[in-house]
C-alpha positions in Angstrom: 78.0 111.4 85.9 74.5 112.6 85.2 73.5 109.3 83.5 74.9 107.3 86.3 72.9 109.3 88.9 69.7 108.9 86.8 70.2 105.1 86.3 70.9 104.6 90.0 67.8 106.6 91.0 65.7 104.7 88.5 66.8 101.4 90.0 66.1 102.7 93.5 62.6 104.0 92.5 61.6 100.7 90.8 62.9 98.6 93.8 61.2 100.9 96.3 57.8 100.7 94.4 58.0 96.9 94.0 59.0 96.4 97.7 56.3 98.8 98.9 53.7 97.1 96.7 54.8 93.6 97.9 54.8 94.7 101.6 51.4 96.4 101.3 49.9 93.5 99.4 51.1 91.0 102.1 49.8 93.2 104.9 46.4 93.8 103.3 46.1 90.2 102.3 46.9 89.0 105.8 44.4 91.3 107.3 41.7 90.4 104.8 42.4 86.7 105.1 42.3 86.9 108.9 38.9 88.8 108.8 37.5 86.3 106.4 38.5 83.3 108.5 37.1 85.0 111.6 33.8 85.6 109.8 33.6 81.9 108.7 34.2 80.8 112.3 31.5 83.1 113.6 29.1 82.0 110.9 29.7 78.4 111.7 29.0 79.0 115.4 25.7 80.8 114.5 24.6 77.9 112.3 25.6 75.3 114.9 23.6 77.2 117.5 20.6 77.3 115.2 20.8 73.6 114.3 21.1 72.5 117.9 18.1 74.6 119.0 15.8 74.7 115.9 16.7 71.4 114.3 17.2 70.4 110.7 14.3 72.6 109.7 16.8 75.5 109.7 18.6 73.9 106.8 15.4 73.9 104.7 15.0 77.7 104.6 17.1 78.2 101.5 20.1 78.8 103.7 22.4 78.7 100.6 20.8 81.9 99.3 21.3 83.8 102.5 25.1 83.5 102.5 28.0 83.2 100.0 29.6 80.5 102.2 29.2 76.8 101.4 27.5 75.0 104.2 27.8 71.2 104.6 26.5 68.8 107.2 28.3 65.5 107.3 27.4 62.4 109.3 29.9 60.8 111.6 30.5 58.1 109.0 31.5 60.7 106.4 28.2 60.8 104.4 26.9 64.1 103.2 23.6 65.1 104.9 23.2 68.6 103.5 25.1 70.8 101.1 24.0 74.4 100.4 25.7 74.3 97.0 24.6 70.9 95.6 26.2 71.7 92.2 29.7 71.6 93.8 32.0 68.6 93.3 31.4 65.9 95.9 34.3 65.2 98.2 35.5 62.2 100.3 34.8 63.9 103.6 36.3 61.2 105.8 39.7 62.0 104.3 39.6 65.8 104.8 41.8 67.4 107.5 39.0 69.6 109.0 36.6 66.6 109.3 39.1 64.5 111.2 40.1 67.3 113.5 36.4 68.1 114.3 35.8 64.4 115.1 38.8 64.3 117.4 38.9 67.8 118.9 35.4 69.2 118.3 36.6 71.8 115.8 38.9 71.8 112.7 40.0 74.1 110.0 41.9 73.9 106.7 43.0 76.3 103.8 43.1 74.8 100.3 44.1 76.4 97.0 42.9 75.7 93.5 45.1 74.0 91.0 46.1 77.3 89.4 46.7 78.9 92.8 44.3 81.7 91.8 41.6 80.9 94.4 41.7 79.7 98.0 39.0 78.3 100.3 39.0 78.3 104.1 37.0 75.5 105.8 35.9 75.5 109.4 34.3 72.4 110.8 32.5 71.9 114.2 31.1 68.8 115.8 27.3 69.0 116.7 25.7 67.5 119.8 24.3 64.6 117.8 27.8 63.7 116.4 27.4 65.1 112.9 29.9 67.6 111.5 29.0 71.1 110.4 31.4 72.6 107.9 31.4 76.1 106.6 33.7 77.2 103.7 34.3 80.5 101.9 36.3 81.0 98.7 38.3 84.2 97.9 41.1 85.3 95.6 44.6 84.0 96.6 47.5 86.4 97.3 48.9 85.6 93.8 45.7 86.6 92.0 45.3 89.6 94.2 48.8 90.9 93.3 48.4 90.0 89.6 45.1 91.8 89.3 46.7 95.0 90.5 49.8 94.9 88.3 48.2 97.3 85.8 47.6 99.8 88.5 51.1 99.2 89.8 52.6 99.8 86.3 50.8 103.1 86.0 51.9 104.2 89.4 55.5 103.2 88.6 55.4 105.1 85.3 54.1 108.2 87.1 56.6 108.0 89.8 59.5 107.5 87.3 58.3 110.5 85.2 58.1 112.8 88.2 61.3 111.4 89.7 63.1 111.8 86.3 62.1 115.5 86.1 63.0 116.1 89.7 66.3 114.3 89.5 67.2 116.1 86.3 66.6 119.4 88.1 68.5 118.3 91.2 71.4 116.8 89.2 71.8 120.0 87.4 71.9 121.9 90.6 74.5 119.4 92.1 76.8 119.3 89.1 76.7 123.0 88.2 79.0 124.1 91.1 81.4 121.3 90.1 81.4 122.5 86.5 82.1 126.1 87.7 85.0 125.1 89.9 88.0 127.4 89.6 90.7 124.8 89.1 93.4 127.5 89.2 92.4 128.3 92.8 90.5 125.1 93.8 90.4 125.9 97.6 89.1 129.4 97.1 85.4 128.4 97.2 84.8 124.7 98.3 81.1 124.1 97.6 81.0 120.5 98.8 83.2 119.4 101.7 83.4 115.9 100.2 85.4 117.4 97.4 88.0 119.1 99.7 90.5 116.2 99.6 90.4 116.1 95.8 90.7 119.9 95.6 93.6 119.8 97.9 95.3 117.3 95.6 94.5 119.6 92.6 95.9 122.6 94.5 99.0 120.7 95.4 99.5 119.6 91.7 99.0 123.2 90.6 101.8 124.3 92.9 104.0 121.5 91.7 103.3 122.4 88.1 104.0 126.0 88.7 107.2 125.1 90.5 108.2 122.9 87.6 107.4 125.6 85.1 109.5 128.0 87.0 112.3 125.5 87.2 112.0 124.9 83.5 112.2 128.6 82.8 115.3 128.9 85.0 116.8 125.9 83.3 116.1 127.4 79.9 117.7 130.7 81.0 120.8 128.8 82.3 120.9 126.8 79.1 120.8 130.0 77.0 123.4 131.6 79.2 125.6 128.5 79.1 125.3 128.2 75.3 126.3 131.8 74.9 129.2 131.5 77.3 130.4 128.3 75.7 130.3 129.9 72.3 132.2 132.9 73.5 134.8 130.8 75.5 135.4 128.4 72.5 135.6 131.2 70.0 138.3 133.1 71.8 141.0 130.4 71.8 140.0 129.3 68.3 140.3 132.8 66.9 143.7 133.1 68.5 144.9 129.8 67.1 143.4 130.7 63.7 145.0 134.2 63.8 148.5 133.0 64.7 148.4 130.1 62.2 147.3 132.5 59.4 150.1 134.9 60.1 152.6 132.0 60.1 151.1 130.6 56.9 151.4 133.9 55.1 155.1 134.1 56.1 154.6 137.3 58.1 156.6 136.0 61.1 160.3 136.2 61.4 162.1 132.9 61.7 163.3 133.7 65.2 159.7 134.5 66.3 158.2 131.2 65.1 158.8 129.3 68.4 157.0 132.1 70.3 154.0 132.0 67.9 154.0 128.2 68.1 154.0 128.4 71.9 151.0 130.7 71.8 149.2 128.3 69.5 150.0 125.5 71.9 148.9 127.4 75.0 145.6 128.3 73.3 145.0 124.7 72.2 145.7 123.5 75.7 143.3 126.0 77.1 140.7 124.9 74.5 141.2 121.3 75.4 140.9 122.0 79.1 137.7 124.0 78.4 136.1 121.2 76.4 137.1 118.6 79.1 135.5 120.7 81.8 132.3 121.1 79.7 132.1 117.4 79.2 132.7 116.8 82.9 130.0 119.3 83.9 127.6 117.7 81.5 128.1 114.3 83.1 127.4 115.7 86.5 124.3 117.5 85.3 122.8 114.3 83.8 123.1 112.3 87.1 122.0 109.1 85.4 123.5 106.8 87.9 126.2 105.8 85.4 129.0 107.1 87.5 130.6 104.1 89.4 130.9 104.4 93.2 133.9 103.0 94.9 135.8 103.4 98.2 138.0 106.4 98.0 140.7 107.5 100.5 140.4 111.3 100.4 143.7 111.9 102.1 145.6 109.8 99.5 143.8 111.8 96.9 144.9 115.1 98.5 148.5 114.0 98.7 148.5 113.0 95.0 147.0 116.4 94.1 149.5 118.4 96.1 152.4 116.5 94.5 151.1 117.3 91.1 150.7 121.0 91.9 154.1 121.2 93.6 155.9 122.5 90.5 153.4 125.4 89.7 153.6 126.3 93.4 157.4 126.4 93.4 157.4 128.7 90.5 155.6 131.3 92.7 157.5 130.2 95.8 154.2 129.1 97.4 154.3 126.4 100.1 151.6 123.7 100.3 151.0 122.0 103.6 148.8 119.0 104.2 147.2 118.0 107.5 144.9 115.1 108.6 144.6 111.4 108.3 143.0 108.7 106.2 139.3 109.3 105.5 137.4 106.9 103.2 134.0 107.6 101.6 131.9 105.9 98.9 132.2 108.2 95.9 133.3 108.7 92.3 137.1 108.9 92.3 137.7 111.1 89.2 134.9 113.6 90.3 136.4 113.9 93.7 139.9 114.4 92.2 138.6 117.1 89.9 136.9 118.9 92.8 139.9 118.9 95.1 142.3 119.6 92.3 140.3 122.7 91.2 140.2 124.1 94.7 143.9 123.6 95.4 144.8 124.8 91.9 142.8 128.0 92.5 144.5 128.5 95.8 147.9 128.4 94.0 146.8 130.5 91.0 145.1 133.2 92.8 147.8 133.7 95.4 150.7 136.1 95.9 154.4 135.4 95.5 155.8 133.7 98.6 152.3 132.8 99.8 151.1 129.6 101.4 148.3 127.0 101.0 147.0 124.6 103.7 145.0 121.5 102.7 143.4 119.4 105.5 141.2 116.4 105.9 139.8 116.2 109.5 137.1 114.1 111.1 134.0 115.9 112.2 130.9 115.0 114.1 129.0 112.5 111.9 131.3 113.1 108.9 134.6 114.3 107.5 135.7 117.7 106.3 138.0 118.7 103.5 139.4 122.3 103.6 141.6 124.5 101.5 143.0 127.7 102.9 145.3 130.3 101.4 146.5 133.9 102.0 145.9 135.0 98.4 143.9 137.8 96.7 140.6 136.8 98.4 137.0 137.4 97.1 134.9 140.4 97.7 131.7 139.8 99.8 129.3 140.8 97.0 130.9 138.3 94.6 131.1 135.3 97.0 127.6 134.1 96.1 128.4 133.9 92.4 131.8 132.3 92.2 130.2 128.8 91.8 128.3 129.9 88.7 129.5 128.7 85.3 132.0 130.9 83.6 131.9 133.4 86.4 135.3 134.9 87.2 136.2 137.3 90.0 139.3 138.6 88.2 138.9 138.1 84.5 142.3 139.4 83.5 144.0 137.1 86.0 141.9 134.2 84.8 143.0 134.8 81.3 146.6 135.0 82.4 146.4 131.7 84.3 144.3 129.9 81.7 141.2 129.4 83.9 138.0 128.1 82.1 135.5 129.6 84.6 134.1 126.1 85.2 136.3 124.8 88.0 134.2 125.9 90.9 131.0 124.9 89.1 132.4 121.4 88.8 133.1 121.5 92.6 129.5 122.6 93.3 128.0 119.8 91.2 130.4 117.2 92.5 129.5 118.1 96.1 125.8 117.7 95.2 126.5 114.3 93.7 128.1 113.2 97.0 125.5 114.9 99.2 128.3 117.2 100.6 127.9 120.8 101.8 130.2 123.7 100.8 131.1 126.7 103.0 133.2 129.7 102.0 135.1 132.2 104.1 137.0 135.0 102.3 138.2 138.5 102.7 139.5 140.7 99.9 143.3 140.9 100.0 143.6 138.5 103.0 142.8 135.0 101.6 140.1 132.4 101.2 139.0 129.2 103.0 136.7 126.7 101.4 135.3 123.7 103.3 133.5 120.6 102.0 131.7 118.5 104.6 130.9 114.9 103.7 128.1 113.4 105.9 128.4 110.0 107.6 126.1 108.4 105.1 128.8 108.7 102.5 131.6 107.3 104.7 132.9 103.9 103.8 132.5 101.1 106.3 135.9 99.6 105.2 138.7 99.8 107.7 
């Protein structure tokens, strides 16, 4: 940045000096040339007056030594009568511009340059009473030679200006850049030295906040990962240890023949629980990834509910629990197996965590700008202090009951992630010992346009 500033300033200084020099030279030259031409015209008028009043005797007084101008008297036929500088090259006067103008108009003037454009001569001609032509000419440096002759001085001036400008700009650049180098990028808006930097500093502050938010999210994700890994290890170890223990007892022949079916049933139950746990973990991992690999299709939620209720009819009858369905067809764009898992887990929980002779109501009703799925039961209920945690992975309200019913602790977590996948909202109402009602609201954006 410092080098760019210095290079730009150097270019500006050089251009400024050159333009100033050029403008000043032109102005001074115009003024000098105008004064010189005025002097030549006045001198010609003086000489004309003298010739007309004194006669040609005025020309014999060594007039050429009294002035630097070249004085020439030319006859009306274009022949030279007098020349104050006889050593000068003779000219064809009848062809000259100032001679012809003087014959026609009484006066004439012309400006001629040398072959190298280094000198210029201004001629002024005036017609005398007798018909002869008096011409006065003066030679001076041209604008080109005037400028060239002062290039050395210009170079010295430019070097001095650049040296002073370099030192000054180095000092000023340091003063300008120092506050930028000392910016507190952790708190960029705390002390804004230059208002021009405020938009940039706002972006930096916004990025700092985003980074801090991401860091916090990463920390939370790491904590969740550690907790999840620990819970998975524990949950997998329990059924595996049971299976291993029962199998080892049977292997060593420590089980009576009549007890073998019971031990085999326990091994089967633990294996089924282990399989269910692994399946839930895989399902939850898919929902966590959200890679857009899950295919969307038109799903009739009411048909899904009826299918789930039929599948859970047998477990419900064992506890003498009635399952009622209410509603009508409601189609959305979603992932069928995820929606099935969500609703199945909710209805299954309503049956599992219910009393003997209880009831479960499942409904699918249209709502303003959407459709709402609801599961209500009159089961054991959930304490208020535990309601915020029931959607956490492996969290169980009643651990002993969950072990008895074979719950994995991941069912409601799958419901939470499935709802997020479908942009749905979950609400919970529950009182301990009275029952629970869980609603899932699907917005209109998810609804299918198919009839």
